[in-house]
CHARMM internal coordinates of N, CA and C (Angstrom, degrees):
IC EDIT
DIST 1 N 1 CA 1.4026
DIST 1 CA 1 C 1.4744
ANGL 1 N 1 CA 1 C 110.69
DIST 1 C 2 N 1.3497
ANGL 1 CA 1 C 2 N 111.28
DIHE 1 N 1 CA 1 C 2 N -58.59
DIST 2 N 2 CA 1.4228
ANGL 1 C 2 N 2 CA 117.64
DIHE 1 CA 1 C 2 N 2 CA 179.48
DIST 2 CA 2 C 1.6036
ANGL 2 N 2 CA 2 C 114.75
DIHE 1 C 2 N 2 CA 2 C -54.61
DIST 2 C 3 N 1.2642
ANGL 2 CA 2 C 3 N 111.30
DIHE 2 N 2 CA 2 C 3 N -46.75
DIST 3 N 3 CA 1.5664
ANGL 2 C 3 N 3 CA 116.14
DIHE 2 CA 2 C 3 N 3 CA -175.39
DIST 3 CA 3 C 1.6411
ANGL 3 N 3 CA 3 C 105.87
DIHE 2 C 3 N 3 CA 3 C -67.29
DIST 3 C 4 N 1.2277
ANGL 3 CA 3 C 4 N 113.77
DIHE 3 N 3 CA 3 C 4 N -38.89
DIST 4 N 4 CA 1.4347
ANGL 3 C 4 N 4 CA 117.96
DIHE 3 CA 3 C 4 N 4 CA 179.37
DIST 4 CA 4 C 1.5865
ANGL 4 N 4 CA 4 C 108.39
DIHE 3 C 4 N 4 CA 4 C -62.84
DIST 4 C 5 N 1.2692
ANGL 4 CA 4 C 5 N 123.75
DIHE 4 N 4 CA 4 C 5 N -44.76
DIST 5 N 5 CA 1.3687
ANGL 4 C 5 N 5 CA 126.38
DIHE 4 CA 4 C 5 N 5 CA 172.51
DIST 5 CA 5 C 1.5258
ANGL 5 N 5 CA 5 C 111.81
DIHE 4 C 5 N 5 CA 5 C -57.46
DIST 5 C 6 N 1.2892
ANGL 5 CA 5 C 6 N 116.84
DIHE 5 N 5 CA 5 C 6 N -49.90
DIST 6 N 6 CA 1.4548
ANGL 5 C 6 N 6 CA 117.84
DIHE 5 CA 5 C 6 N 6 CA -169.88
DIST 6 CA 6 C 1.5692
ANGL 6 N 6 CA 6 C 109.70
DIHE 5 C 6 N 6 CA 6 C -72.87
DIST 6 C 7 N 1.3199
ANGL 6 CA 6 C 7 N 118.51
DIHE 6 N 6 CA 6 C 7 N -29.06
DIST 7 N 7 CA 1.4272
ANGL 6 C 7 N 7 CA 121.24
DIHE 6 CA 6 C 7 N 7 CA 175.83
DIST 7 CA 7 C 1.5912
ANGL 7 N 7 CA 7 C 112.32
DIHE 6 C 7 N 7 CA 7 C -62.06
DIST 7 C 8 N 1.3990
ANGL 7 CA 7 C 8 N 105.99
DIHE 7 N 7 CA 7 C 8 N -45.03
DIST 8 N 8 CA 1.3763
ANGL 7 C 8 N 8 CA 111.91
DIHE 7 CA 7 C 8 N 8 CA -173.01
DIST 8 CA 8 C 1.6440
ANGL 8 N 8 CA 8 C 109.44
DIHE 7 C 8 N 8 CA 8 C -74.28
DIST 8 C 9 N 1.3663
ANGL 8 CA 8 C 9 N 112.56
DIHE 8 N 8 CA 8 C 9 N -35.40
DIST 9 N 9 CA 1.5197
ANGL 8 C 9 N 9 CA 111.49
DIHE 8 CA 8 C 9 N 9 CA 175.04
DIST 9 CA 9 C 1.5517
ANGL 9 N 9 CA 9 C 108.58
DIHE 8 C 9 N 9 CA 9 C -61.13
DIST 9 C 10 N 1.2665
ANGL 9 CA 9 C 10 N 121.00
DIHE 9 N 9 CA 9 C 10 N -43.95
DIST 10 N 10 CA 1.5188
ANGL 9 C 10 N 10 CA 126.22
DIHE 9 CA 9 C 10 N 10 CA 168.80
DIST 10 CA 10 C 1.4509
ANGL 10 N 10 CA 10 C 118.60
DIHE 9 C 10 N 10 CA 10 C -44.24
DIST 10 C 11 N 1.2880
ANGL 10 CA 10 C 11 N 112.98
DIHE 10 N 10 CA 10 C 11 N -40.57
DIST 11 N 11 CA 1.4760
ANGL 10 C 11 N 11 CA 113.42
DIHE 10 CA 10 C 11 N 11 CA 179.05
DIST 11 CA 11 C 1.4956
ANGL 11 N 11 CA 11 C 114.97
DIHE 10 C 11 N 11 CA 11 C -98.34
DIST 11 C 12 N 1.3327
ANGL 11 CA 11 C 12 N 116.74
DIHE 11 N 11 CA 11 C 12 N 20.15
DIST 12 N 12 CA 1.3865
ANGL 11 C 12 N 12 CA 120.11
DIHE 11 CA 11 C 12 N 12 CA 168.48
DIST 12 CA 12 C 1.5227
ANGL 12 N 12 CA 12 C 119.37
DIHE 11 C 12 N 12 CA 12 C 101.96
DIST 12 C 13 N 1.3437
ANGL 12 CA 12 C 13 N 120.53
DIHE 12 N 12 CA 12 C 13 N 2.12
DIST 13 N 13 CA 1.4637
ANGL 12 C 13 N 13 CA 120.14
DIHE 12 CA 12 C 13 N 13 CA 171.04
DIST 13 CA 13 C 1.6516
ANGL 13 N 13 CA 13 C 110.94
DIHE 12 C 13 N 13 CA 13 C -68.29
DIST 13 C 14 N 1.2367
ANGL 13 CA 13 C 14 N 114.67
DIHE 13 N 13 CA 13 C 14 N 128.24
DIST 14 N 14 CA 1.3599
ANGL 13 C 14 N 14 CA 123.08
DIHE 13 CA 13 C 14 N 14 CA -175.28
DIST 14 CA 14 C 1.6014
ANGL 14 N 14 CA 14 C 116.43
DIHE 13 C 14 N 14 CA 14 C -96.13
DIST 14 C 15 N 1.3736
ANGL 14 CA 14 C 15 N 115.19
DIHE 14 N 14 CA 14 C 15 N -24.94
DIST 15 N 15 CA 1.5019
ANGL 14 C 15 N 15 CA 119.58
DIHE 14 CA 14 C 15 N 15 CA 178.87
DIST 15 CA 15 C 1.5534
ANGL 15 N 15 CA 15 C 106.66
DIHE 14 C 15 N 15 CA 15 C -153.86
DIST 15 C 16 N 1.2944
ANGL 15 CA 15 C 16 N 111.66
DIHE 15 N 15 CA 15 C 16 N 154.21
DIST 16 N 16 CA 1.5157
ANGL 15 C 16 N 16 CA 116.11
DIHE 15 CA 15 C 16 N 16 CA -177.19
DIST 16 CA 16 C 1.5758
ANGL 16 N 16 CA 16 C 100.17
DIHE 15 C 16 N 16 CA 16 C -128.38
DIST 16 C 17 N 1.3181
ANGL 16 CA 16 C 17 N 118.76
DIHE 16 N 16 CA 16 C 17 N 139.26
DIST 17 N 17 CA 1.4176
ANGL 16 C 17 N 17 CA 129.61
DIHE 16 CA 16 C 17 N 17 CA 166.80
DIST 17 CA 17 C 1.4149
ANGL 17 N 17 CA 17 C 106.15
DIHE 16 C 17 N 17 CA 17 C -110.75
DIST 17 C 18 N 1.4422
ANGL 17 CA 17 C 18 N 117.42
DIHE 17 N 17 CA 17 C 18 N 110.45
DIST 18 N 18 CA 1.4187
ANGL 17 C 18 N 18 CA 121.26
DIHE 17 CA 17 C 18 N 18 CA 178.12
DIST 18 CA 18 C 1.4136
ANGL 18 N 18 CA 18 C 113.12
DIHE 17 C 18 N 18 CA 18 C -119.63
DIST 18 C 19 N 1.2577
ANGL 18 CA 18 C 19 N 113.30
DIHE 18 N 18 CA 18 C 19 N 147.27
DIST 19 N 19 CA 1.4585
ANGL 18 C 19 N 19 CA 120.21
DIHE 18 CA 18 C 19 N 19 CA -176.40
DIST 19 CA 19 C 1.5994
ANGL 19 N 19 CA 19 C 113.06
DIHE 18 C 19 N 19 CA 19 C -122.92
DIST 19 C 20 N 1.2878
ANGL 19 CA 19 C 20 N 113.77
DIHE 19 N 19 CA 19 C 20 N 130.79
DIST 20 N 20 CA 1.4544
ANGL 19 C 20 N 20 CA 114.45
DIHE 19 CA 19 C 20 N 20 CA -178.01
DIST 20 CA 20 C 1.5188
ANGL 20 N 20 CA 20 C 106.84
DIHE 19 C 20 N 20 CA 20 C -99.42
DIST 20 C 21 N 1.3608
ANGL 20 CA 20 C 21 N 113.61
DIHE 20 N 20 CA 20 C 21 N 142.16
DIST 21 N 21 CA 1.4753
ANGL 20 C 21 N 21 CA 121.00
DIHE 20 CA 20 C 21 N 21 CA -176.10
DIST 21 CA 21 C 1.4620
ANGL 21 N 21 CA 21 C 105.70
DIHE 20 C 21 N 21 CA 21 C -122.97
DIST 21 C 22 N 1.3085
ANGL 21 CA 21 C 22 N 123.83
DIHE 21 N 21 CA 21 C 22 N 83.66
DIST 22 N 22 CA 1.4465
ANGL 21 C 22 N 22 CA 127.15
DIHE 21 CA 21 C 22 N 22 CA 178.90
DIST 22 CA 22 C 1.5286
ANGL 22 N 22 CA 22 C 116.59
DIHE 21 C 22 N 22 CA 22 C 51.56
DIST 22 C 23 N 1.2088
ANGL 22 CA 22 C 23 N 119.19
DIHE 22 N 22 CA 22 C 23 N 49.38
DIST 23 N 23 CA 1.4916
ANGL 22 C 23 N 23 CA 120.31
DIHE 22 CA 22 C 23 N 23 CA 173.88
DIST 23 CA 23 C 1.4705
ANGL 23 N 23 CA 23 C 109.95
DIHE 22 C 23 N 23 CA 23 C -55.36
DIST 23 C 24 N 1.2308
ANGL 23 CA 23 C 24 N 118.68
DIHE 23 N 23 CA 23 C 24 N 148.12
DIST 24 N 24 CA 1.4905
ANGL 23 C 24 N 24 CA 123.99
DIHE 23 CA 23 C 24 N 24 CA -179.59
DIST 24 CA 24 C 1.4756
ANGL 24 N 24 CA 24 C 108.18
DIHE 23 C 24 N 24 CA 24 C -90.93
DIST 24 C 25 N 1.3222
ANGL 24 CA 24 C 25 N 117.51
DIHE 24 N 24 CA 24 C 25 N -21.50
DIST 25 N 25 CA 1.4921
ANGL 24 C 25 N 25 CA 119.75
DIHE 24 CA 24 C 25 N 25 CA 179.37
DIST 25 CA 25 C 1.5061
ANGL 25 N 25 CA 25 C 109.08
DIHE 24 C 25 N 25 CA 25 C -120.68
DIST 25 C 26 N 1.2985
ANGL 25 CA 25 C 26 N 111.99
DIHE 25 N 25 CA 25 C 26 N 172.51
DIST 26 N 26 CA 1.5493
ANGL 25 C 26 N 26 CA 119.93
DIHE 25 CA 25 C 26 N 26 CA 172.93
DIST 26 CA 26 C 1.4612
ANGL 26 N 26 CA 26 C 113.39
DIHE 25 C 26 N 26 CA 26 C -99.71
DIST 26 C 27 N 1.2682
ANGL 26 CA 26 C 27 N 122.04
DIHE 26 N 26 CA 26 C 27 N 4.20
DIST 27 N 27 CA 1.4793
ANGL 26 C 27 N 27 CA 130.59
DIHE 26 CA 26 C 27 N 27 CA -174.24
DIST 27 CA 27 C 1.5886
ANGL 27 N 27 CA 27 C 103.95
DIHE 26 C 27 N 27 CA 27 C -50.08
DIST 27 C 28 N 1.1955
ANGL 27 CA 27 C 28 N 124.52
DIHE 27 N 27 CA 27 C 28 N -50.92
DIST 28 N 28 CA 1.3450
ANGL 27 C 28 N 28 CA 130.49
DIHE 27 CA 27 C 28 N 28 CA -178.42
DIST 28 CA 28 C 1.5705
ANGL 28 N 28 CA 28 C 114.79
DIHE 27 C 28 N 28 CA 28 C -48.82
DIST 28 C 29 N 1.3811
ANGL 28 CA 28 C 29 N 107.19
DIHE 28 N 28 CA 28 C 29 N -46.52
DIST 29 N 29 CA 1.4305
ANGL 28 C 29 N 29 CA 116.72
DIHE 28 CA 28 C 29 N 29 CA 178.31
DIST 29 CA 29 C 1.5591
ANGL 29 N 29 CA 29 C 113.10
DIHE 28 C 29 N 29 CA 29 C -60.50
DIST 29 C 30 N 1.3609
ANGL 29 CA 29 C 30 N 115.18
DIHE 29 N 29 CA 29 C 30 N -42.53
DIST 30 N 30 CA 1.4388
ANGL 29 C 30 N 30 CA 121.25
DIHE 29 CA 29 C 30 N 30 CA 179.01
DIST 30 CA 30 C 1.5342
ANGL 30 N 30 CA 30 C 114.22
DIHE 29 C 30 N 30 CA 30 C -63.09
DIST 30 C 31 N 1.3635
ANGL 30 CA 30 C 31 N 108.81
DIHE 30 N 30 CA 30 C 31 N -37.38
DIST 31 N 31 CA 1.5427
ANGL 30 C 31 N 31 CA 115.52
DIHE 30 CA 30 C 31 N 31 CA -179.70
DIST 31 CA 31 C 1.5077
ANGL 31 N 31 CA 31 C 106.78
DIHE 30 C 31 N 31 CA 31 C -74.79
DIST 31 C 32 N 1.2438
ANGL 31 CA 31 C 32 N 119.80
DIHE 31 N 31 CA 31 C 32 N -40.93
DIST 32 N 32 CA 1.5410
ANGL 31 C 32 N 32 CA 123.47
DIHE 31 CA 31 C 32 N 32 CA -169.70
DIST 32 CA 32 C 1.6443
ANGL 32 N 32 CA 32 C 105.95
DIHE 31 C 32 N 32 CA 32 C -79.38
DIST 32 C 33 N 1.2353
ANGL 32 CA 32 C 33 N 119.82
DIHE 32 N 32 CA 32 C 33 N -23.65
DIST 33 N 33 CA 1.4800
ANGL 32 C 33 N 33 CA 116.19
DIHE 32 CA 32 C 33 N 33 CA -170.80
DIST 33 CA 33 C 1.4642
ANGL 33 N 33 CA 33 C 117.43
DIHE 32 C 33 N 33 CA 33 C -52.28
DIST 33 C 34 N 1.3346
ANGL 33 CA 33 C 34 N 122.17
DIHE 33 N 33 CA 33 C 34 N -41.79
DIST 34 N 34 CA 1.4801
ANGL 33 C 34 N 34 CA 116.61
DIHE 33 CA 33 C 34 N 34 CA -179.62
DIST 34 CA 34 C 1.5361
ANGL 34 N 34 CA 34 C 111.81
DIHE 33 C 34 N 34 CA 34 C -72.72
DIST 34 C 35 N 1.3021
ANGL 34 CA 34 C 35 N 117.26
DIHE 34 N 34 CA 34 C 35 N -26.06
DIST 35 N 35 CA 1.5050
ANGL 34 C 35 N 35 CA 119.55
DIHE 34 CA 34 C 35 N 35 CA 176.76
DIST 35 CA 35 C 1.5626
ANGL 35 N 35 CA 35 C 109.07
DIHE 34 C 35 N 35 CA 35 C -75.51
DIST 35 C 36 N 1.3114
ANGL 35 CA 35 C 36 N 115.09
DIHE 35 N 35 CA 35 C 36 N -30.06
DIST 36 N 36 CA 1.4968
ANGL 35 C 36 N 36 CA 116.30
DIHE 35 CA 35 C 36 N 36 CA 173.44
DIST 36 CA 36 C 1.4417
ANGL 36 N 36 CA 36 C 109.62
DIHE 35 C 36 N 36 CA 36 C -70.31
DIST 36 C 37 N 1.2521
ANGL 36 CA 36 C 37 N 119.24
DIHE 36 N 36 CA 36 C 37 N -47.90
DIST 37 N 37 CA 1.4971
ANGL 36 C 37 N 37 CA 124.43
DIHE 36 CA 36 C 37 N 37 CA 176.52
DIST 37 CA 37 C 1.5504
ANGL 37 N 37 CA 37 C 111.62
DIHE 36 C 37 N 37 CA 37 C -54.05
DIST 37 C 38 N 1.2814
ANGL 37 CA 37 C 38 N 116.15
DIHE 37 N 37 CA 37 C 38 N -39.47
DIST 38 N 38 CA 1.4639
ANGL 37 C 38 N 38 CA 117.71
DIHE 37 CA 37 C 38 N 38 CA 179.65
DIST 38 CA 38 C 1.6056
ANGL 38 N 38 CA 38 C 114.99
DIHE 37 C 38 N 38 CA 38 C -79.70
DIST 38 C 39 N 1.2483
ANGL 38 CA 38 C 39 N 117.52
DIHE 38 N 38 CA 38 C 39 N -6.31
DIST 39 N 39 CA 1.3537
ANGL 38 C 39 N 39 CA 123.35
DIHE 38 CA 38 C 39 N 39 CA 177.09
DIST 39 CA 39 C 1.5713
ANGL 39 N 39 CA 39 C 114.04
DIHE 38 C 39 N 39 CA 39 C 85.25
DIST 39 C 40 N 1.3781
ANGL 39 CA 39 C 40 N 112.33
DIHE 39 N 39 CA 39 C 40 N 14.71
DIST 40 N 40 CA 1.5377
ANGL 39 C 40 N 40 CA 118.81
DIHE 39 CA 39 C 40 N 40 CA -177.35
DIST 40 CA 40 C 1.6026
ANGL 40 N 40 CA 40 C 108.13
DIHE 39 C 40 N 40 CA 40 C -90.98
DIST 40 C 41 N 1.2463
ANGL 40 CA 40 C 41 N 121.38
DIHE 40 N 40 CA 40 C 41 N -18.97
DIST 41 N 41 CA 1.5222
ANGL 40 C 41 N 41 CA 120.90
DIHE 40 CA 40 C 41 N 41 CA -176.52
DIST 41 CA 41 C 1.5689
ANGL 41 N 41 CA 41 C 109.27
DIHE 40 C 41 N 41 CA 41 C -131.79
DIST 41 C 42 N 1.3349
ANGL 41 CA 41 C 42 N 110.42
DIHE 41 N 41 CA 41 C 42 N 139.20
DIST 42 N 42 CA 1.5515
ANGL 41 C 42 N 42 CA 117.50
DIHE 41 CA 41 C 42 N 42 CA 173.98
DIST 42 CA 42 C 1.6146
ANGL 42 N 42 CA 42 C 95.67
DIHE 41 C 42 N 42 CA 42 C -118.77
DIST 42 C 43 N 1.3094
ANGL 42 CA 42 C 43 N 108.83
DIHE 42 N 42 CA 42 C 43 N 126.32
DIST 43 N 43 CA 1.3768
ANGL 42 C 43 N 43 CA 120.49
DIHE 42 CA 42 C 43 N 43 CA -179.81
DIST 43 CA 43 C 1.5053
ANGL 43 N 43 CA 43 C 110.37
DIHE 42 C 43 N 43 CA 43 C -112.68
DIST 43 C 44 N 1.2871
ANGL 43 CA 43 C 44 N 118.31
DIHE 43 N 43 CA 43 C 44 N 118.75
DIST 44 N 44 CA 1.5394
ANGL 43 C 44 N 44 CA 116.64
DIHE 43 CA 43 C 44 N 44 CA 177.88
DIST 44 CA 44 C 1.5771
ANGL 44 N 44 CA 44 C 108.13
DIHE 43 C 44 N 44 CA 44 C -135.11
DIST 44 C 45 N 1.3057
ANGL 44 CA 44 C 45 N 117.46
DIHE 44 N 44 CA 44 C 45 N 172.41
DIST 45 N 45 CA 1.3962
ANGL 44 C 45 N 45 CA 124.26
DIHE 44 CA 44 C 45 N 45 CA -169.83
DIST 45 CA 45 C 1.5874
ANGL 45 N 45 CA 45 C 100.09
DIHE 44 C 45 N 45 CA 45 C -96.88
DIST 45 C 46 N 1.3204
ANGL 45 CA 45 C 46 N 119.65
DIHE 45 N 45 CA 45 C 46 N 140.32
DIST 46 N 46 CA 1.3443
ANGL 45 C 46 N 46 CA 127.19
DIHE 45 CA 45 C 46 N 46 CA 171.00
DIST 46 CA 46 C 1.5950
ANGL 46 N 46 CA 46 C 110.86
DIHE 45 C 46 N 46 CA 46 C -53.99
DIST 46 C 47 N 1.2059
ANGL 46 CA 46 C 47 N 113.46
DIHE 46 N 46 CA 46 C 47 N 148.17
DIST 47 N 47 CA 1.5772
ANGL 46 C 47 N 47 CA 117.38
DIHE 46 CA 46 C 47 N 47 CA -166.01
DIST 47 CA 47 C 1.6798
ANGL 47 N 47 CA 47 C 110.37
DIHE 46 C 47 N 47 CA 47 C -100.08
DIST 47 C 48 N 1.2584
ANGL 47 CA 47 C 48 N 111.68
DIHE 47 N 47 CA 47 C 48 N 24.66
DIST 48 N 48 CA 1.5041
ANGL 47 C 48 N 48 CA 112.89
DIHE 47 CA 47 C 48 N 48 CA -177.13
DIST 48 CA 48 C 1.5099
ANGL 48 N 48 CA 48 C 108.23
DIHE 47 C 48 N 48 CA 48 C -160.77
DIST 48 C 49 N 1.2726
ANGL 48 CA 48 C 49 N 117.15
DIHE 48 N 48 CA 48 C 49 N 170.04
DIST 49 N 49 CA 1.4543
ANGL 48 C 49 N 49 CA 125.59
DIHE 48 CA 48 C 49 N 49 CA 175.41
DIST 49 CA 49 C 1.5563
ANGL 49 N 49 CA 49 C 116.77
DIHE 48 C 49 N 49 CA 49 C -90.53
DIST 49 C 50 N 1.3445
ANGL 49 CA 49 C 50 N 115.81
DIHE 49 N 49 CA 49 C 50 N -38.70
DIST 50 N 50 CA 1.6293
ANGL 49 C 50 N 50 CA 118.38
DIHE 49 CA 49 C 50 N 50 CA -179.98
DIST 50 CA 50 C 1.4583
ANGL 50 N 50 CA 50 C 100.74
DIHE 49 C 50 N 50 CA 50 C -141.53
DIST 50 C 51 N 1.3104
ANGL 50 CA 50 C 51 N 111.48
DIHE 50 N 50 CA 50 C 51 N 162.37
DIST 51 N 51 CA 1.4655
ANGL 50 C 51 N 51 CA 127.57
DIHE 50 CA 50 C 51 N 51 CA 177.92
DIST 51 CA 51 C 1.6381
ANGL 51 N 51 CA 51 C 108.04
DIHE 50 C 51 N 51 CA 51 C 45.10
DIST 51 C 52 N 1.2296
ANGL 51 CA 51 C 52 N 112.31
DIHE 51 N 51 CA 51 C 52 N 57.70
DIST 52 N 52 CA 1.4958
ANGL 51 C 52 N 52 CA 118.78
DIHE 51 CA 51 C 52 N 52 CA -171.62
DIST 52 CA 52 C 1.6403
ANGL 52 N 52 CA 52 C 119.20
DIHE 51 C 52 N 52 CA 52 C -84.31
DIST 52 C 53 N 1.3138
ANGL 52 CA 52 C 53 N 111.43
DIHE 52 N 52 CA 52 C 53 N -17.70
DIST 53 N 53 CA 1.4365
ANGL 52 C 53 N 53 CA 114.00
DIHE 52 CA 52 C 53 N 53 CA -168.31
DIST 53 CA 53 C 1.4415
ANGL 53 N 53 CA 53 C 111.12
DIHE 52 C 53 N 53 CA 53 C -51.47
DIST 53 C 54 N 1.4301
ANGL 53 CA 53 C 54 N 114.15
DIHE 53 N 53 CA 53 C 54 N -59.48
DIST 54 N 54 CA 1.4655
ANGL 53 C 54 N 54 CA 120.63
DIHE 53 CA 53 C 54 N 54 CA -175.74
DIST 54 CA 54 C 1.5440
ANGL 54 N 54 CA 54 C 117.03
DIHE 53 C 54 N 54 CA 54 C -56.03
DIST 54 C 55 N 1.3386
ANGL 54 CA 54 C 55 N 114.25
DIHE 54 N 54 CA 54 C 55 N -48.55
DIST 55 N 55 CA 1.4744
ANGL 54 C 55 N 55 CA 119.60
DIHE 54 CA 54 C 55 N 55 CA 176.56
DIST 55 CA 55 C 1.5689
ANGL 55 N 55 CA 55 C 114.16
DIHE 54 C 55 N 55 CA 55 C -64.30
DIST 55 C 56 N 1.2502
ANGL 55 CA 55 C 56 N 114.26
DIHE 55 N 55 CA 55 C 56 N -30.43
DIST 56 N 56 CA 1.6256
ANGL 55 C 56 N 56 CA 120.98
DIHE 55 CA 55 C 56 N 56 CA 179.68
DIST 56 CA 56 C 1.5880
ANGL 56 N 56 CA 56 C 104.08
DIHE 55 C 56 N 56 CA 56 C -73.27
DIST 56 C 57 N 1.4039
ANGL 56 CA 56 C 57 N 115.63
DIHE 56 N 56 CA 56 C 57 N -46.32
DIST 57 N 57 CA 1.4308
ANGL 56 C 57 N 57 CA 113.00
DIHE 56 CA 56 C 57 N 57 CA 179.94
DIST 57 CA 57 C 1.5288
ANGL 57 N 57 CA 57 C 111.81
DIHE 56 C 57 N 57 CA 57 C -64.46
DIST 57 C 58 N 1.2502
ANGL 57 CA 57 C 58 N 120.11
DIHE 57 N 57 CA 57 C 58 N -39.30
DIST 58 N 58 CA 1.4740
ANGL 57 C 58 N 58 CA 125.36
DIHE 57 CA 57 C 58 N 58 CA 178.99
DIST 58 CA 58 C 1.5290
ANGL 58 N 58 CA 58 C 107.13
DIHE 57 C 58 N 58 CA 58 C -59.61
DIST 58 C 59 N 1.2871
ANGL 58 CA 58 C 59 N 116.52
DIHE 58 N 58 CA 58 C 59 N -47.81
DIST 59 N 59 CA 1.5235
ANGL 58 C 59 N 59 CA 121.57
DIHE 58 CA 58 C 59 N 59 CA -179.56
DIST 59 CA 59 C 1.5605
ANGL 59 N 59 CA 59 C 108.10
DIHE 58 C 59 N 59 CA 59 C -64.10
DIST 59 C 60 N 1.3289
ANGL 59 CA 59 C 60 N 125.37
DIHE 59 N 59 CA 59 C 60 N -38.73
DIST 60 N 60 CA 1.2852
ANGL 59 C 60 N 60 CA 129.09
DIHE 59 CA 59 C 60 N 60 CA 176.66
DIST 60 CA 60 C 1.4401
ANGL 60 N 60 CA 60 C 112.55
DIHE 59 C 60 N 60 CA 60 C -58.38
DIST 60 C 61 N 1.2787
ANGL 60 CA 60 C 61 N 119.76
DIHE 60 N 60 CA 60 C 61 N -53.18
DIST 61 N 61 CA 1.4255
ANGL 60 C 61 N 61 CA 130.34
DIHE 60 CA 60 C 61 N 61 CA -179.65
DIST 61 CA 61 C 1.6369
ANGL 61 N 61 CA 61 C 109.57
DIHE 60 C 61 N 61 CA 61 C -57.28
DIST 61 C 62 N 1.4393
ANGL 61 CA 61 C 62 N 107.44
DIHE 61 N 61 CA 61 C 62 N -48.23
DIST 62 N 62 CA 1.4401
ANGL 61 C 62 N 62 CA 112.95
DIHE 61 CA 61 C 62 N 62 CA -176.81
DIST 62 CA 62 C 1.5134
ANGL 62 N 62 CA 62 C 118.18
DIHE 61 C 62 N 62 CA 62 C -66.82
DIST 62 C 63 N 1.3222
ANGL 62 CA 62 C 63 N 110.41
DIHE 62 N 62 CA 62 C 63 N -36.53
DIST 63 N 63 CA 1.5424
ANGL 62 C 63 N 63 CA 119.46
DIHE 62 CA 62 C 63 N 63 CA 178.52
DIST 63 CA 63 C 1.4752
ANGL 63 N 63 CA 63 C 113.59
DIHE 62 C 63 N 63 CA 63 C -87.54
DIST 63 C 64 N 1.2127
ANGL 63 CA 63 C 64 N 126.17
DIHE 63 N 63 CA 63 C 64 N -26.96
DIST 64 N 64 CA 1.4165
ANGL 63 C 64 N 64 CA 127.07
DIHE 63 CA 63 C 64 N 64 CA -178.39
DIST 64 CA 64 C 1.3937
ANGL 64 N 64 CA 64 C 117.79
DIHE 63 C 64 N 64 CA 64 C -119.81
DIST 64 C 65 N 1.3647
ANGL 64 CA 64 C 65 N 116.74
DIHE 64 N 64 CA 64 C 65 N -10.23
DIST 65 N 65 CA 1.4645
ANGL 64 C 65 N 65 CA 130.11
DIHE 64 CA 64 C 65 N 65 CA -173.19
DIST 65 CA 65 C 1.3750
ANGL 65 N 65 CA 65 C 116.36
DIHE 64 C 65 N 65 CA 65 C -7.37
END
COOR INIT
IC SEED 1 N 1 CA 1 C
IC BUILD
């Protein structure tokens, strides 16, 4: 995850909108914490229980458009 973020920052991505869908660990939160503090990552929870990709994309566009 860290390497993915760093690569995309190097190629010009300025902000990431990431959605968590029932992660079984909190490892992602530890990795993302410095990026969230710097304002580079917005981390939210997926908006449904199953088949979440389309509703989550729609929510991202609606909320952060």
